[in-house]
mmCIF file of the C-alpha atoms, coordinates in Angstrom:
data_MODEL
# 
_entry.id   MODEL 
# 
loop_
_atom_site.group_PDB 
_atom_site.id 
_atom_site.type_symbol 
_atom_site.label_atom_id 
_atom_site.label_alt_id 
_atom_site.label_comp_id 
_atom_site.label_asym_id 
_atom_site.label_entity_id 
_atom_site.label_seq_id 
_atom_site.pdbx_PDB_ins_code 
_atom_site.Cartn_x 
_atom_site.Cartn_y 
_atom_site.Cartn_z 
_atom_site.occupancy 
_atom_site.B_iso_or_equiv 
_atom_site.pdbx_formal_charge 
_atom_site.auth_seq_id 
_atom_site.auth_comp_id 
_atom_site.auth_asym_id 
_atom_site.auth_atom_id 
_atom_site.pdbx_PDB_model_num 
ATOM 1   C CA . MET A 1 1   ? 2.655   -25.089 -35.586 1.00 0.00 ? 1   MET A CA 1 
ATOM 2   C CA . ALA A 1 2   ? 0.928   -22.812 -33.135 1.00 0.00 ? 2   ALA A CA 1 
ATOM 3   C CA . ASP A 1 3   ? 3.833   -23.750 -30.446 1.00 0.00 ? 3   ASP A CA 1 
ATOM 4   C CA . SER A 1 4   ? 6.498   -23.179 -33.034 1.00 0.00 ? 4   SER A CA 1 
ATOM 5   C CA . SER A 1 5   ? 4.982   -19.676 -34.026 1.00 0.00 ? 5   SER A CA 1 
ATOM 6   C CA . SER A 1 6   ? 4.669   -18.776 -30.360 1.00 0.00 ? 6   SER A CA 1 
ATOM 7   C CA . GLU A 1 7   ? 8.394   -19.818 -29.774 1.00 0.00 ? 7   GLU A CA 1 
ATOM 8   C CA . THR A 1 8   ? 9.573   -17.888 -32.782 1.00 0.00 ? 8   THR A CA 1 
ATOM 9   C CA . LYS A 1 9   ? 7.888   -14.851 -31.519 1.00 0.00 ? 9   LYS A CA 1 
ATOM 10  C CA . LYS A 1 10  ? 9.303   -15.286 -28.063 1.00 0.00 ? 10  LYS A CA 1 
ATOM 11  C CA . LYS A 1 11  ? 12.817  -15.614 -29.552 1.00 0.00 ? 11  LYS A CA 1 
ATOM 12  C CA . LEU A 1 12  ? 12.367  -12.459 -31.619 1.00 0.00 ? 12  LEU A CA 1 
ATOM 13  C CA . LEU A 1 13  ? 11.093  -10.468 -28.670 1.00 0.00 ? 13  LEU A CA 1 
ATOM 14  C CA . GLU A 1 14  ? 14.262  -11.619 -26.669 1.00 0.00 ? 14  GLU A CA 1 
ATOM 15  C CA . SER A 1 15  ? 16.459  -10.688 -29.374 1.00 0.00 ? 15  SER A CA 1 
ATOM 16  C CA . ALA A 1 16  ? 14.780  -7.246  -29.999 1.00 0.00 ? 16  ALA A CA 1 
ATOM 17  C CA . LYS A 1 17  ? 14.945  -6.381  -26.281 1.00 0.00 ? 17  LYS A CA 1 
ATOM 18  C CA . LYS A 1 18  ? 18.676  -7.206  -26.258 1.00 0.00 ? 18  LYS A CA 1 
ATOM 19  C CA . GLU A 1 19  ? 19.157  -5.193  -29.481 1.00 0.00 ? 19  GLU A CA 1 
ATOM 20  C CA . PHE A 1 20  ? 17.180  -2.169  -28.254 1.00 0.00 ? 20  PHE A CA 1 
ATOM 21  C CA . LEU A 1 21  ? 18.899  -2.131  -24.822 1.00 0.00 ? 21  LEU A CA 1 
ATOM 22  C CA . GLU A 1 22  ? 22.243  -2.245  -26.436 1.00 0.00 ? 22  GLU A CA 1 
ATOM 23  C CA . LYS A 1 23  ? 21.816  0.286   -29.279 1.00 0.00 ? 23  LYS A CA 1 
ATOM 24  C CA . GLY A 1 24  ? 18.550  2.110   -28.681 1.00 0.00 ? 24  GLY A CA 1 
ATOM 25  C CA . PHE A 1 25  ? 15.521  2.155   -30.939 1.00 0.00 ? 25  PHE A CA 1 
ATOM 26  C CA . THR A 1 26  ? 17.315  4.244   -33.693 1.00 0.00 ? 26  THR A CA 1 
ATOM 27  C CA . GLY A 1 27  ? 20.465  2.249   -33.682 1.00 0.00 ? 27  GLY A CA 1 
ATOM 28  C CA . ALA A 1 28  ? 18.798  -1.135  -33.481 1.00 0.00 ? 28  ALA A CA 1 
ATOM 29  C CA . SER A 1 29  ? 18.929  -3.342  -36.658 1.00 0.00 ? 29  SER A CA 1 
ATOM 30  C CA . LEU A 1 30  ? 16.038  -5.634  -37.802 1.00 0.00 ? 30  LEU A CA 1 
ATOM 31  C CA . ARG A 1 31  ? 18.521  -7.870  -39.646 1.00 0.00 ? 31  ARG A CA 1 
ATOM 32  C CA . THR A 1 32  ? 20.507  -8.285  -36.388 1.00 0.00 ? 32  THR A CA 1 
ATOM 33  C CA . ILE A 1 33  ? 17.287  -9.026  -34.447 1.00 0.00 ? 33  ILE A CA 1 
ATOM 34  C CA . ALA A 1 34  ? 16.301  -11.671 -36.971 1.00 0.00 ? 34  ALA A CA 1 
ATOM 35  C CA . ALA A 1 35  ? 19.846  -13.313 -37.203 1.00 0.00 ? 35  ALA A CA 1 
ATOM 36  C CA . ASN A 1 36  ? 20.251  -13.355 -33.319 1.00 0.00 ? 36  ASN A CA 1 
ATOM 37  C CA . ALA A 1 37  ? 16.901  -15.046 -32.967 1.00 0.00 ? 37  ALA A CA 1 
ATOM 38  C CA . GLY A 1 38  ? 17.864  -17.593 -35.648 1.00 0.00 ? 38  GLY A CA 1 
ATOM 39  C CA . VAL A 1 39  ? 14.753  -16.579 -37.696 1.00 0.00 ? 39  VAL A CA 1 
ATOM 40  C CA . THR A 1 40  ? 14.703  -15.487 -41.443 1.00 0.00 ? 40  THR A CA 1 
ATOM 41  C CA . THR A 1 41  ? 13.720  -11.795 -42.161 1.00 0.00 ? 41  THR A CA 1 
ATOM 42  C CA . GLY A 1 42  ? 10.594  -13.239 -43.919 1.00 0.00 ? 42  GLY A CA 1 
ATOM 43  C CA . ALA A 1 43  ? 9.531   -15.213 -40.688 1.00 0.00 ? 43  ALA A CA 1 
ATOM 44  C CA . MET A 1 44  ? 10.132  -12.008 -38.784 1.00 0.00 ? 44  MET A CA 1 
ATOM 45  C CA . TYR A 1 45  ? 7.987   -9.915  -40.852 1.00 0.00 ? 45  TYR A CA 1 
ATOM 46  C CA . ARG A 1 46  ? 5.088   -12.375 -40.371 1.00 0.00 ? 46  ARG A CA 1 
ATOM 47  C CA . HIS A 1 47  ? 5.300   -11.494 -36.720 1.00 0.00 ? 47  HIS A CA 1 
ATOM 48  C CA . PHE A 1 48  ? 6.235   -7.794  -36.500 1.00 0.00 ? 48  PHE A CA 1 
ATOM 49  C CA . LYS A 1 49  ? 5.735   -5.473  -39.543 1.00 0.00 ? 49  LYS A CA 1 
ATOM 50  C CA . ASP A 1 50  ? 8.499   -3.122  -38.516 1.00 0.00 ? 50  ASP A CA 1 
ATOM 51  C CA . LYS A 1 51  ? 10.942  -2.050  -35.724 1.00 0.00 ? 51  LYS A CA 1 
ATOM 52  C CA . ASP A 1 52  ? 8.337   -0.047  -33.985 1.00 0.00 ? 52  ASP A CA 1 
ATOM 53  C CA . ALA A 1 53  ? 6.080   -2.864  -33.750 1.00 0.00 ? 53  ALA A CA 1 
ATOM 54  C CA . PHE A 1 54  ? 8.893   -4.787  -31.995 1.00 0.00 ? 54  PHE A CA 1 
ATOM 55  C CA . PHE A 1 55  ? 9.334   -1.836  -29.541 1.00 0.00 ? 55  PHE A CA 1 
ATOM 56  C CA . CYS A 1 56  ? 5.674   -1.526  -28.831 1.00 0.00 ? 56  CYS A CA 1 
ATOM 57  C CA . ALA A 1 57  ? 5.348   -5.148  -28.022 1.00 0.00 ? 57  ALA A CA 1 
ATOM 58  C CA . LEU A 1 58  ? 8.100   -4.906  -25.454 1.00 0.00 ? 58  LEU A CA 1 
ATOM 59  C CA . VAL A 1 59  ? 6.783   -1.810  -23.772 1.00 0.00 ? 59  VAL A CA 1 
ATOM 60  C CA . ASP A 1 60  ? 2.963   -1.475  -23.968 1.00 0.00 ? 60  ASP A CA 1 
ATOM 61  C CA . ASP A 1 61  ? 2.100   -3.603  -20.919 1.00 0.00 ? 61  ASP A CA 1 
ATOM 62  C CA . ALA A 1 62  ? 4.381   -1.237  -18.806 1.00 0.00 ? 62  ALA A CA 1 
ATOM 63  C CA . ILE A 1 63  ? 2.584   1.817   -20.314 1.00 0.00 ? 63  ILE A CA 1 
ATOM 64  C CA . GLU A 1 64  ? -0.922  0.382   -19.540 1.00 0.00 ? 64  GLU A CA 1 
ATOM 65  C CA . ALA A 1 65  ? 0.280   -0.410  -16.030 1.00 0.00 ? 65  ALA A CA 1 
ATOM 66  C CA . THR A 1 66  ? 1.598   3.079   -15.564 1.00 0.00 ? 66  THR A CA 1 
ATOM 67  C CA . LYS A 1 67  ? -1.604  4.672   -16.867 1.00 0.00 ? 67  LYS A CA 1 
ATOM 68  C CA . LYS A 1 68  ? -3.732  2.559   -14.584 1.00 0.00 ? 68  LYS A CA 1 
ATOM 69  C CA . VAL A 1 69  ? -1.824  3.996   -11.565 1.00 0.00 ? 69  VAL A CA 1 
ATOM 70  C CA . ILE A 1 70  ? -1.979  7.501   -12.927 1.00 0.00 ? 70  ILE A CA 1 
ATOM 71  C CA . MET A 1 71  ? -5.660  7.235   -13.273 1.00 0.00 ? 71  MET A CA 1 
ATOM 72  C CA . LEU A 1 72  ? -6.135  6.773   -9.512  1.00 0.00 ? 72  LEU A CA 1 
ATOM 73  C CA . ALA A 1 73  ? -5.790  10.558  -9.424  1.00 0.00 ? 73  ALA A CA 1 
ATOM 74  C CA . ASP A 1 74  ? -8.957  10.948  -11.504 1.00 0.00 ? 74  ASP A CA 1 
ATOM 75  C CA . PRO A 1 75  ? -11.788 12.690  -9.541  1.00 0.00 ? 75  PRO A CA 1 
ATOM 76  C CA . LYS A 1 76  ? -14.047 9.873   -10.322 1.00 0.00 ? 76  LYS A CA 1 
ATOM 77  C CA . ASN A 1 77  ? -12.164 7.686   -7.782  1.00 0.00 ? 77  ASN A CA 1 
ATOM 78  C CA . HIS A 1 78  ? -12.831 10.208  -5.054  1.00 0.00 ? 78  HIS A CA 1 
ATOM 79  C CA . GLU A 1 79  ? -16.240 11.802  -5.759  1.00 0.00 ? 79  GLU A CA 1 
ATOM 80  C CA . ASN A 1 80  ? -18.377 9.187   -4.004  1.00 0.00 ? 80  ASN A CA 1 
ATOM 81  C CA . LEU A 1 81  ? -16.204 8.757   -0.957  1.00 0.00 ? 81  LEU A CA 1 
ATOM 82  C CA . THR A 1 82  ? -17.465 9.798   2.370   1.00 0.00 ? 82  THR A CA 1 
ATOM 83  C CA . PRO A 1 83  ? -15.067 11.622  4.833   1.00 0.00 ? 83  PRO A CA 1 
ATOM 84  C CA . ASP A 1 84  ? -14.696 8.393   6.805   1.00 0.00 ? 84  ASP A CA 1 
ATOM 85  C CA . GLN A 1 85  ? -13.688 6.475   3.659   1.00 0.00 ? 85  GLN A CA 1 
ATOM 86  C CA . MET A 1 86  ? -11.181 9.146   2.440   1.00 0.00 ? 86  MET A CA 1 
ATOM 87  C CA . GLN A 1 87  ? -8.321  8.088   4.791   1.00 0.00 ? 87  GLN A CA 1 
ATOM 88  C CA . GLU A 1 88  ? -8.869  4.361   3.758   1.00 0.00 ? 88  GLU A CA 1 
ATOM 89  C CA . HIS A 1 89  ? -8.694  5.481   0.095   1.00 0.00 ? 89  HIS A CA 1 
ATOM 90  C CA . ILE A 1 90  ? -5.450  7.464   0.753   1.00 0.00 ? 90  ILE A CA 1 
ATOM 91  C CA . GLU A 1 91  ? -3.929  4.324   2.333   1.00 0.00 ? 91  GLU A CA 1 
ATOM 92  C CA . SER A 1 92  ? -5.037  2.269   -0.756  1.00 0.00 ? 92  SER A CA 1 
ATOM 93  C CA . GLU A 1 93  ? -3.543  4.703   -3.124  1.00 0.00 ? 93  GLU A CA 1 
ATOM 94  C CA . ARG A 1 94  ? -0.234  4.488   -1.146  1.00 0.00 ? 94  ARG A CA 1 
ATOM 95  C CA . LYS A 1 95  ? -0.237  0.770   -1.378  1.00 0.00 ? 95  LYS A CA 1 
ATOM 96  C CA . SER A 1 96  ? -0.944  0.913   -5.139  1.00 0.00 ? 96  SER A CA 1 
ATOM 97  C CA . THR A 1 97  ? 2.131   3.189   -5.403  1.00 0.00 ? 97  THR A CA 1 
ATOM 98  C CA . ARG A 1 98  ? 4.213   0.740   -3.543  1.00 0.00 ? 98  ARG A CA 1 
ATOM 99  C CA . ASP A 1 99  ? 2.755   -2.105  -5.708  1.00 0.00 ? 99  ASP A CA 1 
ATOM 100 C CA . PHE A 1 100 ? 3.717   -0.175  -8.917  1.00 0.00 ? 100 PHE A CA 1 
ATOM 101 C CA . LEU A 1 101 ? 7.346   0.332   -7.789  1.00 0.00 ? 101 LEU A CA 1 
ATOM 102 C CA . ASP A 1 102 ? 7.499   -3.506  -7.275  1.00 0.00 ? 102 ASP A CA 1 
ATOM 103 C CA . TYR A 1 103 ? 6.163   -3.855  -10.827 1.00 0.00 ? 103 TYR A CA 1 
ATOM 104 C CA . MET A 1 104 ? 8.745   -1.553  -12.182 1.00 0.00 ? 104 MET A CA 1 
ATOM 105 C CA . TYR A 1 105 ? 11.592  -3.573  -10.772 1.00 0.00 ? 105 TYR A CA 1 
ATOM 106 C CA . GLU A 1 106 ? 9.817   -6.835  -12.278 1.00 0.00 ? 106 GLU A CA 1 
ATOM 107 C CA . ASN A 1 107 ? 9.826   -5.134  -15.461 1.00 0.00 ? 107 ASN A CA 1 
ATOM 108 C CA . PHE A 1 108 ? 12.968  -2.888  -15.261 1.00 0.00 ? 108 PHE A CA 1 
ATOM 109 C CA . ASP A 1 109 ? 14.058  -3.568  -18.890 1.00 0.00 ? 109 ASP A CA 1 
ATOM 110 C CA . ALA A 1 110 ? 10.622  -2.349  -20.289 1.00 0.00 ? 110 ALA A CA 1 
ATOM 111 C CA . PHE A 1 111 ? 10.978  0.925   -18.363 1.00 0.00 ? 111 PHE A CA 1 
ATOM 112 C CA . THR A 1 112 ? 14.535  1.268   -19.398 1.00 0.00 ? 112 THR A CA 1 
ATOM 113 C CA . LEU A 1 113 ? 13.533  0.992   -22.940 1.00 0.00 ? 113 LEU A CA 1 
ATOM 114 C CA . LEU A 1 114 ? 10.960  3.622   -22.472 1.00 0.00 ? 114 LEU A CA 1 
ATOM 115 C CA . LEU A 1 115 ? 13.048  6.155   -20.501 1.00 0.00 ? 115 LEU A CA 1 
ATOM 116 C CA . ARG A 1 116 ? 16.455  5.677   -22.098 1.00 0.00 ? 116 ARG A CA 1 
ATOM 117 C CA . LYS A 1 117 ? 16.183  3.919   -25.367 1.00 0.00 ? 117 LYS A CA 1 
ATOM 118 C CA . SER A 1 118 ? 12.975  5.121   -27.128 1.00 0.00 ? 118 SER A CA 1 
ATOM 119 C CA . ALA A 1 119 ? 14.116  8.140   -29.149 1.00 0.00 ? 119 ALA A CA 1 
ATOM 120 C CA . GLY A 1 120 ? 12.608  7.673   -32.615 1.00 0.00 ? 120 GLY A CA 1 
ATOM 121 C CA . SER A 1 121 ? 9.945   5.286   -31.562 1.00 0.00 ? 121 SER A CA 1 
ATOM 122 C CA . THR A 1 122 ? 6.270   5.872   -31.037 1.00 0.00 ? 122 THR A CA 1 
ATOM 123 C CA . HIS A 1 123 ? 6.938   6.151   -27.228 1.00 0.00 ? 123 HIS A CA 1 
ATOM 124 C CA . GLU A 1 124 ? 9.731   8.428   -27.427 1.00 0.00 ? 124 GLU A CA 1 
ATOM 125 C CA . HIS A 1 125 ? 7.706   11.119  -25.328 1.00 0.00 ? 125 HIS A CA 1 
ATOM 126 C CA . PHE A 1 126 ? 6.529   8.619   -22.730 1.00 0.00 ? 126 PHE A CA 1 
ATOM 127 C CA . GLN A 1 127 ? 7.705   10.576  -19.814 1.00 0.00 ? 127 GLN A CA 1 
ATOM 128 C CA . GLU A 1 128 ? 6.272   13.828  -20.967 1.00 0.00 ? 128 GLU A CA 1 
ATOM 129 C CA . ASN A 1 129 ? 3.024   12.240  -21.896 1.00 0.00 ? 129 ASN A CA 1 
ATOM 130 C CA . ILE A 1 130 ? 2.566   10.349  -18.475 1.00 0.00 ? 130 ILE A CA 1 
ATOM 131 C CA . CYS A 1 131 ? 3.428   13.767  -16.770 1.00 0.00 ? 131 CYS A CA 1 
ATOM 132 C CA . GLU A 1 132 ? 0.859   15.578  -18.724 1.00 0.00 ? 132 GLU A CA 1 
ATOM 133 C CA . LEU A 1 133 ? -1.796  12.823  -17.904 1.00 0.00 ? 133 LEU A CA 1 
ATOM 134 C CA . TYR A 1 134 ? -1.109  12.984  -14.279 1.00 0.00 ? 134 TYR A CA 1 
ATOM 135 C CA . THR A 1 135 ? -1.132  16.699  -14.265 1.00 0.00 ? 135 THR A CA 1 
ATOM 136 C CA . LYS A 1 136 ? -4.605  16.864  -15.831 1.00 0.00 ? 136 LYS A CA 1 
ATOM 137 C CA . ASN A 1 137 ? -6.084  14.363  -13.374 1.00 0.00 ? 137 ASN A CA 1 
ATOM 138 C CA . CYS A 1 138 ? -4.556  16.261  -10.386 1.00 0.00 ? 138 CYS A CA 1 
ATOM 139 C CA . GLU A 1 139 ? -5.975  19.508  -11.838 1.00 0.00 ? 139 GLU A CA 1 
ATOM 140 C CA . LYS A 1 140 ? -9.537  18.018  -12.095 1.00 0.00 ? 140 LYS A CA 1 
ATOM 141 C CA . THR A 1 141 ? -9.268  16.317  -8.671  1.00 0.00 ? 141 THR A CA 1 
ATOM 142 C CA . PHE A 1 142 ? -8.028  19.506  -6.809  1.00 0.00 ? 142 PHE A CA 1 
ATOM 143 C CA . ALA A 1 143 ? -10.770 21.611  -8.517  1.00 0.00 ? 143 ALA A CA 1 
ATOM 144 C CA . TRP A 1 144 ? -13.258 18.983  -7.360  1.00 0.00 ? 144 TRP A CA 1 
ATOM 145 C CA . MET A 1 145 ? -11.862 19.152  -3.775  1.00 0.00 ? 145 MET A CA 1 
ATOM 146 C CA . TYR A 1 146 ? -12.198 22.958  -3.721  1.00 0.00 ? 146 TYR A CA 1 
ATOM 147 C CA . GLU A 1 147 ? -15.788 22.739  -4.992  1.00 0.00 ? 147 GLU A CA 1 
ATOM 148 C CA . GLN A 1 148 ? -16.490 20.215  -2.175  1.00 0.00 ? 148 GLN A CA 1 
ATOM 149 C CA . LYS A 1 149 ? -14.886 22.432  0.336   1.00 0.00 ? 149 LYS A CA 1 
ATOM 150 C CA . ILE A 1 150 ? -12.389 19.825  1.164   1.00 0.00 ? 150 ILE A CA 1 
ATOM 151 C CA . THR A 1 151 ? -9.678  22.241  0.266   1.00 0.00 ? 151 THR A CA 1 
ATOM 152 C CA . THR A 1 152 ? -9.576  26.041  0.831   1.00 0.00 ? 152 THR A CA 1 
ATOM 153 C CA . LYS A 1 153 ? -7.327  27.269  -1.784  1.00 0.00 ? 153 LYS A CA 1 
ATOM 154 C CA . LYS A 1 154 ? -7.065  26.980  -5.446  1.00 0.00 ? 154 LYS A CA 1 
ATOM 155 C CA . LEU A 1 155 ? -3.628  26.237  -7.053  1.00 0.00 ? 155 LEU A CA 1 
ATOM 156 C CA . SER A 1 156 ? -2.087  27.824  -10.230 1.00 0.00 ? 156 SER A CA 1 
ATOM 157 C CA . PRO A 1 157 ? -1.518  25.597  -13.211 1.00 0.00 ? 157 PRO A CA 1 
ATOM 158 C CA . MET A 1 158 ? 2.198   25.859  -12.924 1.00 0.00 ? 158 MET A CA 1 
ATOM 159 C CA . THR A 1 159 ? 2.159   24.884  -9.235  1.00 0.00 ? 159 THR A CA 1 
ATOM 160 C CA . LEU A 1 160 ? -0.018  21.903  -10.120 1.00 0.00 ? 160 LEU A CA 1 
ATOM 161 C CA . HIS A 1 161 ? 2.572   21.051  -13.059 1.00 0.00 ? 161 HIS A CA 1 
ATOM 162 C CA . PHE A 1 162 ? 5.299   21.431  -10.497 1.00 0.00 ? 162 PHE A CA 1 
ATOM 163 C CA . MET A 1 163 ? 3.712   18.959  -7.920  1.00 0.00 ? 163 MET A CA 1 
ATOM 164 C CA . ALA A 1 164 ? 2.788   16.465  -10.566 1.00 0.00 ? 164 ALA A CA 1 
ATOM 165 C CA . SER A 1 165 ? 5.984   16.515  -12.510 1.00 0.00 ? 165 SER A CA 1 
ATOM 166 C CA . THR A 1 166 ? 8.081   16.213  -9.289  1.00 0.00 ? 166 THR A CA 1 
ATOM 167 C CA . VAL A 1 167 ? 6.232   12.798  -8.652  1.00 0.00 ? 167 VAL A CA 1 
ATOM 168 C CA . ILE A 1 168 ? 6.651   11.469  -12.182 1.00 0.00 ? 168 ILE A CA 1 
ATOM 169 C CA . ASN A 1 169 ? 10.209  12.473  -12.617 1.00 0.00 ? 169 ASN A CA 1 
ATOM 170 C CA . ALA A 1 170 ? 11.100  10.976  -9.142  1.00 0.00 ? 170 ALA A CA 1 
ATOM 171 C CA . PHE A 1 171 ? 9.883   7.517   -10.422 1.00 0.00 ? 171 PHE A CA 1 
ATOM 172 C CA . CYS A 1 172 ? 11.723  8.031   -13.815 1.00 0.00 ? 172 CYS A CA 1 
ATOM 173 C CA . ASP A 1 173 ? 14.962  8.909   -11.969 1.00 0.00 ? 173 ASP A CA 1 
ATOM 174 C CA . ILE A 1 174 ? 14.820  5.496   -10.337 1.00 0.00 ? 174 ILE A CA 1 
ATOM 175 C CA . VAL A 1 175 ? 15.271  3.958   -13.699 1.00 0.00 ? 175 VAL A CA 1 
ATOM 176 C CA . LEU A 1 176 ? 17.426  6.730   -15.293 1.00 0.00 ? 176 LEU A CA 1 
ATOM 177 C CA . HIS A 1 177 ? 19.994  6.196   -12.318 1.00 0.00 ? 177 HIS A CA 1 
ATOM 178 C CA . ASN A 1 178 ? 19.557  2.450   -12.092 1.00 0.00 ? 178 ASN A CA 1 
ATOM 179 C CA . MET A 1 179 ? 18.694  2.807   -8.331  1.00 0.00 ? 179 MET A CA 1 
ATOM 180 C CA . PRO A 1 180 ? 18.822  -0.460  -6.245  1.00 0.00 ? 180 PRO A CA 1 
ATOM 181 C CA . GLN A 1 181 ? 15.184  -1.502  -5.208  1.00 0.00 ? 181 GLN A CA 1 
ATOM 182 C CA . LYS A 1 182 ? 15.690  -0.990  -1.530  1.00 0.00 ? 182 LYS A CA 1 
ATOM 183 C CA . GLU A 1 183 ? 17.062  2.417   -2.042  1.00 0.00 ? 183 GLU A CA 1 
ATOM 184 C CA . ALA A 1 184 ? 14.201  3.203   -4.356  1.00 0.00 ? 184 ALA A CA 1 
ATOM 185 C CA . GLN A 1 185 ? 11.656  1.957   -1.774  1.00 0.00 ? 185 GLN A CA 1 
ATOM 186 C CA . GLU A 1 186 ? 13.060  4.410   0.864   1.00 0.00 ? 186 GLU A CA 1 
ATOM 187 C CA . TYR A 1 187 ? 13.410  7.267   -1.764  1.00 0.00 ? 187 TYR A CA 1 
ATOM 188 C CA . ILE A 1 188 ? 9.752   6.895   -2.762  1.00 0.00 ? 188 ILE A CA 1 
ATOM 189 C CA . ALA A 1 189 ? 8.428   6.723   0.953   1.00 0.00 ? 189 ALA A CA 1 
ATOM 190 C CA . ASP A 1 190 ? 10.360  9.970   1.553   1.00 0.00 ? 190 ASP A CA 1 
ATOM 191 C CA . LEU A 1 191 ? 8.990   11.548  -1.504  1.00 0.00 ? 191 LEU A CA 1 
ATOM 192 C CA . MET A 1 192 ? 5.275   10.747  -0.718  1.00 0.00 ? 192 MET A CA 1 
ATOM 193 C CA . GLU A 1 193 ? 5.758   12.057  2.833   1.00 0.00 ? 193 GLU A CA 1 
ATOM 194 C CA . PHE A 1 194 ? 7.235   15.126  1.472   1.00 0.00 ? 194 PHE A CA 1 
ATOM 195 C CA . THR A 1 195 ? 4.765   15.704  -1.299  1.00 0.00 ? 195 THR A CA 1 
ATOM 196 C CA . SER A 1 196 ? 1.792   14.923  0.727   1.00 0.00 ? 196 SER A CA 1 
ATOM 197 C CA . SER A 1 197 ? 2.700   17.218  3.702   1.00 0.00 ? 197 SER A CA 1 
ATOM 198 C CA . GLY A 1 198 ? 3.372   19.995  1.230   1.00 0.00 ? 198 GLY A CA 1 
ATOM 199 C CA . ALA A 1 199 ? 0.198   19.488  -0.753  1.00 0.00 ? 199 ALA A CA 1 
ATOM 200 C CA . TYR A 1 200 ? -1.976  19.557  2.492   1.00 0.00 ? 200 TYR A CA 1 
ATOM 201 C CA . LYS A 1 201 ? -0.234  22.915  3.431   1.00 0.00 ? 201 LYS A CA 1 
ATOM 202 C CA . LEU A 1 202 ? -0.718  24.341  0.021   1.00 0.00 ? 202 LEU A CA 1 
ATOM 203 C CA . LEU A 1 203 ? -4.317  23.209  -0.275  1.00 0.00 ? 203 LEU A CA 1 
ATOM 204 C CA . GLY A 1 204 ? -5.303  24.377  3.199   1.00 0.00 ? 204 GLY A CA 1 
ATOM 205 C CA . ILE A 1 205 ? -6.172  20.994  4.387   1.00 0.00 ? 205 ILE A CA 1 
ATOM 206 C CA . LYS A 1 206 ? -5.639  20.821  8.316   1.00 0.00 ? 206 LYS A CA 1 
ATOM 207 C CA . THR A 1 207 ? -3.870  17.617  9.651   1.00 0.00 ? 207 THR A CA 1 
ATOM 208 C CA . GLU A 1 208 ? -3.481  16.650  13.231  1.00 0.00 ? 208 GLU A CA 1 
# 
């Protein structure tokens, strides 16, 4: 029975993903999802209470993975580092960024749902919410860096928002423009080089 229930749920999710990708959240039909999965509507509702529950099941893991990377910008991840450890930490963050890009391509459909098909769902403001979270983390980290005299300049809220949103929107554009993975890897490498150099200059951090 458990195996049968698990298989039914899997079929429903596969059907739901196809329906959402084709029609978006608003246009998707629960009847169609059930029919294409070969499941009665009664059996469907035993697994998912409504259309939003389907959508969340398909994208929640991608959201959590995104938040995990965003939280690397939290000052708690920096405040105990010695100067000698800082460069190693920066390299670790860059690796996490590359790993996240690989994760995006392994779960491209989930990010497509979030960024192109989510209007009307619980997660229709995913891009804005992630941008806000990243901006807040950057604000806290740069404030801490200024207090610790790692940086010599305070940045305005709008400058911080611009810097954070540039990074978030760049990753979103990869999905929105259906960019090939190799091209995206080069694009993000260029972006990281550009934004880090600009950030060092703005924050008054001297580099060799």
